[in-house]
Residue, then its C-alpha position, 0 to 999 in steps of 0.5 A: x290248196x296253196x301256201x302264202x309267203x308274205x314279204x314285208x320288206x327287202x330293206x337290208x342294213x349291215x348287221x341285219x339278217x333280214x334276207x337270211x330270215x326271209x330265205x330261211x322262212x322260204x325254205x321252212x315254208x316250202x318244206x312244210x307245204x310239201x309235207x302237206x301236199x301243197x304244190x302252189x305258193x302265193x308270194x304276197x308283197x302287198x304293203x311291202x315297204x320296198x328296199x334293195x332290188x338286189x335283195x329281191x334278186x338274191x331271194x329269187x335265186x334262193x327260190x329257184x336255185x336250179x334256174x339259170x339267172x342272168x344278173x343285169x346292170x342298169x344305169x343306176x347300178x353304175x353310179x355308187x353313192x355312199x349307201x350303195x358303196x356300203x351295201x356293195x362292200x359290207x352286205x352283198x358278199x354276206x348275202x352271196x355267202x348265205x344264199x350259197x349255203x341254202 
């Protein structure tokens, strides 16, 4: 037996609670699965429209809270265009706060 966790998008805009919804759904799903004795999870990202890599990284941190996670930078992280500046200034801190409360 297994549970399926389907993620349709990693796109987060200022004011959205999409990642919070995903993290909350992950928590609820894992609790329900444990209650039913289910120990295996399939993470389905087929037909996922994409989004921000950082959203996926933050969700990974929520999924594996006790695992040391090394954040990395690549050449695209160093040059900020306007959308990335908005993301860094308005969304990233809120997501960090949300993940820390899970």
